[in-house]
C-alpha positions in Angstrom: 0.3 -20.2 16.4 1.6 -16.7 15.7 -0.9 -14.7 13.7 0.3 -13.1 10.5 -1.8 -10.0 11.4 -3.3 -9.7 14.9 -6.4 -7.6 14.7 -7.9 -9.1 17.8 -5.0 -7.8 20.0 -5.4 -4.3 18.5 -9.2 -4.4 19.2 -8.6 -5.3 22.8 -6.4 -2.2 23.2 -8.9 0.2 21.7 -12.2 -1.6 22.5 -13.7 1.2 24.6 -13.2 3.8 21.9 -14.3 1.5 19.2 -17.5 0.6 21.0 -18.3 4.3 21.8 -17.7 5.4 18.2 -19.8 2.6 16.7 -22.5 3.2 19.2 -22.6 6.8 18.1 -23.2 5.8 14.5 -25.9 3.4 15.5 -27.5 6.1 17.5 -27.6 8.9 14.9 -28.3 6.4 12.0 -26.4 8.2 9.2 -24.8 5.1 7.8 -23.8 6.7 4.5 -21.7 9.9 4.5 -22.4 10.5 8.2 -20.5 13.1 10.3 -17.7 10.6 11.1 -16.8 10.5 7.4 -16.3 14.3 7.2 -14.3 14.2 10.5 -12.1 11.4 9.2 -11.4 13.2 5.9 -10.4 16.3 7.8 -8.1 14.4 10.2 -6.5 12.4 7.4 -5.7 15.5 5.4 -4.2 17.2 8.4 -2.2 14.0 9.3 -0.7 13.8 5.8 -0.3 17.6 5.4 -2.5 18.2 2.3 -5.5 20.4 1.7 -7.9 17.8 0.5 -8.9 14.2 1.3 -11.7 12.2 -0.2 -12.6 8.8 1.3 -14.0 6.1 -0.9 -15.1 2.5 -0.9 -11.6 0.9 -1.4 -8.1 1.5 -2.6 -8.8 0.2 -6.1 -11.7 2.7 -6.6 -9.3 5.4 -5.3 -6.9 4.7 -8.2 -9.7 4.5 -10.8 -11.2 7.8 -9.6 -7.8 9.5 -9.8 -7.3 8.2 -13.3 -10.8 9.3 -14.4 -10.2 12.8 -12.9 -7.2 13.4 -15.1 -9.1 12.0 -18.2 -7.2 8.8 -18.8 -9.0 6.7 -21.4 -8.6 4.6 -24.6 -5.3 5.2 -26.4 -3.5 6.4 -23.4 -0.7 4.7 -21.6 0.0 4.7 -17.8 3.4 3.5 -16.4 3.3 1.3 -13.4 5.7 -1.1 -11.7 5.5 -4.7 -12.8 6.0 -6.0 -9.3 2.7 -4.9 -7.6 -0.8 -5.9 -6.8 -3.1 -6.1 -9.9 -5.2 -3.1 -8.8 -2.4 -0.8 -10.0 -2.7 -2.0 -13.6 -6.3 -3.2 -13.5 -7.7 0.3 -13.0 -5.8 1.5 -16.1 -7.1 -1.4 -18.3 -10.7 -0.9 -17.0 -10.7 2.6 -18.5 -9.5 1.3 -21.8 -5.9 2.6 -21.4 -2.8 0.5 -21.7 -0.7 -0.3 -18.6 3.0 -0.1 -19.4 5.3 -2.0 -16.9 8.6 -0.7 -15.6 11.0 -3.0 -13.7 11.9 -2.5 -10.1 15.0 -2.2 -7.9 16.2 -5.7 -6.9 16.9 -4.7 -3.2 13.9 -2.5 -2.3 11.4 -3.9 -4.9 10.4 -0.3 -5.6 10.0 0.9 -9.2 13.2 1.8 -11.1 13.0 5.5 -12.0 15.4 5.1 -15.0 13.1 2.3 -16.4 10.1 4.6 -16.0 11.7 7.2 -18.1 12.8 4.7 -20.8 9.2 3.6 -21.3 7.6 7.1 -21.7 6.0 7.6 -25.2 3.8 10.3 -26.7 0.8 8.3 -25.4 1.9 8.3 -21.8 -0.5 10.2 -19.5 0.5 9.3 -16.0 2.8 7.4 -13.7 1.6 5.3 -10.8 4.6 4.5 -8.6 3.8 1.9 -5.9 5.1 2.6 -2.4 5.7 -1.0 -1.6 6.0 -3.0 1.7 5.7 0.2 3.8 8.2 2.7 2.2 7.9 5.2 -0.6 9.3 5.0 -4.1 11.7 7.7 -5.1 9.0 10.3 -5.5 11.3 13.3 -6.0 13.0 11.7 -8.9 9.7 10.4 -10.3 8.1 13.8 -10.0 11.1 15.4 -11.8 10.7 12.9 -14.7 6.9 13.5 -14.8 7.4 17.3 -14.9 9.9 17.1 -17.7 7.3 15.2 -19.8 4.1 16.9 -18.6 2.7 13.8 -16.8 0.6 13.3 -13.7 2.0 11.2 -10.8 -0.4 9.2 -8.7 1.2 7.6 -5.7 -0.2 4.2 -4.9 0.3 4.4 -1.2 -1.9 1.4 -0.2 1.0 0.0 1.8 2.8 3.2 2.9 0.2 5.4 4.7 2.1 7.0 7.6 5.6 6.5 6.1 7.8 9.5 5.3 10.3 10.6 2.6 12.7 13.4 3.4 10.3 14.5 6.2 7.1 14.5 4.2 4.3 12.0 4.6 3.4 9.5 2.0 0.2 10.8 0.2 1.7 14.3 0.2 4.5 13.5 -2.3 2.7 13.9 -5.7 -0.2 15.6 -7.4 -2.6 12.8 -6.4 -2.1 9.9 -3.9 -4.3 7.0 -3.1 -4.4 4.6 -0.2 -6.3 1.6 1.1 -7.8 0.8 4.4 -8.1 -3.0 3.8 -8.1 -4.6 7.3 -4.5 -5.9 7.1 -3.1 -2.5 6.2 -1.1 -0.5 8.9 -4.2 1.7 9.2 -7.1 -0.6 8.3 -10.8 -0.7 8.9 -13.0 -3.8 9.3 -14.1 -4.0 5.7 -13.1 -2.2 2.6 -12.1 1.4 2.5 -9.8 3.9 0.7 -8.9 7.5 0.3 -7.5 10.0 -2.2 -5.3 13.0 -1.3 -4.4 16.1 -3.3 -3.3 19.7 -2.9 -4.9 20.6 -6.2 -7.8 22.9 -5.5 -9.3 22.4 -9.0 -8.9 18.7 -9.0 -10.4 18.1 -5.6 -14.0 18.7 -6.4 -13.7 16.7 -9.6 -12.5 13.7 -7.6 -15.4 14.1 -5.2 -17.9 14.4 -8.0 -16.6 11.2 -9.7 -16.9 9.2 -6.5 -20.5 10.4 -6.0 -22.0 9.4 -9.4 -20.6 12.6 -11.1 -22.9 14.6 -8.9 -22.3 18.4 -8.4 -25.4 18.7 -6.2 -28.3 16.4 -5.4 -29.7 14.9 -8.7 -27.5 17.2 -10.8 -24.8 15.2 -12.5 -22.1 17.1 -14.4 -19.9 14.1 -15.4 -19.9 10.3 -15.5 -18.8 8.9 -12.2 -19.1 5.8 -10.0 -20.6 5.0 -6.6 -17.7 4.8 -4.1 -18.3 5.9 -0.5 -16.8 4.9 2.8 -19.4 3.6 5.2 -19.9 5.7 8.3 -19.2 2.8 10.6 -15.8 2.2 8.9 -15.0 5.9 9.3 -15.8 5.6 13.0 -13.5 2.5 13.3 -10.7 4.4 11.4 -11.0 7.4 13.8 -10.4 5.1 16.8 -7.4 3.5 15.1 -6.0 6.8 14.0 -5.7 7.9 17.6 -3.1 5.1 18.2 -1.6 5.0 14.7 1.7 6.7 15.4 2.3 4.5 18.4 1.6 1.4 16.3 4.1 2.6 13.7 6.7 2.8 16.4 5.8 -0.7 17.5 6.1 -2.0 13.9 9.5 -0.4 13.5 10.6 -2.0 16.8 9.5 -5.4 15.5 11.4 -4.8 12.2 14.6 -3.9 14.0 14.3 -7.1 16.1 13.8 -9.1 12.9 16.9 -7.4 11.4 19.0 -8.2 14.6 17.9 -11.9 14.8 18.3 -12.6 11.1 21.5 -10.5 10.5 23.9 -13.4 9.9 21.7 -15.6 7.8 22.1 -15.9 4.0 18.9 -14.1 3.1 18.3 -10.6 2.1 16.5 -8.5 4.7 14.4 -5.5 3.8 16.3 -2.4 2.7 15.0 1.0 3.6 16.5 3.8 1.5 18.1 6.9 3.1 15.5 9.6 3.6 12.7 7.0 3.9 10.9 5.7 7.0 8.7 2.6 6.7 5.4 1.6 8.3 6.3 -2.0 7.7 3.2 -3.1 6.0 5.1 -6.3 5.5 8.5 -7.6 6.6 9.6 -9.2 3.4 12.9 -11.1 2.9 14.4 -12.6 -0.2 16.0 -16.1 -0.3 16.9 -18.8 -2.8 14.7 -21.6 -1.4 11.6 -19.5 -0.7 9.2 -22.4 -0.9 11.3 -24.6 1.3 11.6 -22.0 4.0 7.8 -21.3 3.9 7.0 -24.9 4.3 9.4 -25.3 7.2 7.8 -22.3 8.9 4.4 -23.7 8.3 5.3 -26.9 10.0 6.4 -24.8 12.9 3.1 -23.0 13.1 4.4 -19.8 11.6 2.3 -18.3 8.7 4.0 -16.6 5.7 2.8 -15.2 2.5 4.2 -14.1 -0.9 3.7 -10.5 -2.2 3.8 -11.2 -5.2 4.2 -14.7 -6.9 3.4 -13.5 -10.4 4.5 -10.1 -11.8 1.9 -8.0 -13.6 3.5 -8.3 -17.0 2.9 -12.1 -16.7 -0.8 -12.0 -15.6 -3.0 -13.7 -18.1 -5.7 -10.9 -17.8 -3.3 -8.2 -19.0 -1.2 -9.9 -21.7 1.4 -7.1 -21.9 4.9 -7.8 -23.3 7.6 -6.3 -21.0 11.1 -7.2 -20.1 11.2 -7.0 -16.3 13.9 -9.4 -15.1 14.1 -8.1 -11.6 10.4 -8.5 -11.1 10.6 -12.1 -12.5 13.4 -12.9 -10.1 11.7 -11.3 -7.0 8.5 -13.2 -7.7 10.5 -16.4 -6.9 12.4 -15.1 -3.9 10.2 -12.9 -1.7 8.6 -14.1 1.5 6.7 -12.1 4.0 6.9 -12.9 7.7 4.3 -12.0 10.4 4.2 -8.2 11.0 1.9 -6.2 13.2 2.1 -3.8 16.1 1.5 -6.5 18.7 4.3 -8.8 17.8 6.2 -9.5 21.0 10.0 -9.9 21.1 9.4 -13.5 22.0 7.3 -14.0 18.9 10.1 -12.6 16.7 12.6 -14.8 18.5 10.4 -17.9 17.8 10.2 -17.0 14.1 13.9 -16.3 13.9 14.7 -19.6 15.6 12.6 -21.4 13.1 14.3 -19.7 10.2 17.7 -20.6 11.6 16.6 -24.2 12.0 15.4 -24.3 8.4 18.8 -22.9 7.2 20.6 -25.5 9.3 18.6 -28.3 7.9 19.1 -27.0 4.3 22.8 -25.9 4.4 24.2 -27.8 7.4 24.7 -24.6 9.4 22.4 -21.9 10.8 24.6 -18.9 10.2 27.1 -17.8 7.7 30.8 -18.7 8.4 
């Protein structure tokens, strides 16, 4: 069976470095905020090209900390795409604010900038564009809208760390950016983890204080915060992975190009990467009319798939927010993600493509378009 994400193969490649770095942590015993955490924060900031990076317990906390740092609370509104993981809106609601959902582009699944602008009110405090499936939303245009209305942009880069837009790295494209190191992410640890990035020298210490119980110095708390820290062992794991990260991005891109080649003539919509963008291919997500039928056929062939996402945020029972987002509704019934990771072999992609062709042949009587 072809794994959807193959962490074991990655471990085999970097085993010696992983073992050495984890052994170092076990030796010095600083399991919370040990030296590897500070080293990782410095390297992540340098990699992205910003002045400040703060690691935290997970990507959801990263978003909540960012919202708390700019003072979002009851009565405020925050605009997010309707087609995203619930963390994007959940963190807004947890703080007593109201998530406002903008629709997305039907090809890229990225938030529609015009729809963002149409939903701005005098209660809007921030915009959280989600850089979905591995590529960035149109951050230049979103920043321009935000500047016009005096809003803060928080890039949700949980799926795009390492991607670029017009030569700049994701997480360096707005006032604040947040990412996740969930194990299946392009750069993932072996548990939960996250990080926040900013060039704002005044905001950076506030973010750090909030993530450390509002603490300015030991036992001196200047604001209400939360407890959100990246474990030192997870930092050590991420340091080992960061050493090979750029190579893995190239391998993911190679896999995506092979998918494109093998699926080119089928009547399904392959991923669209916008001009000026590069993708880290957090997922390889297609769109098709009979999504469920294709997924079942691939399952019978030993090929796993998943759906990101089967229910848009504006239809989640926990949120109960009225919004007209027809593209999000349509995508929720059409998107299907195929296996994607740096260790996919060309033969694996050929096997998956053959199964997709067979499914189309069984459904439509032909494997390729005439």
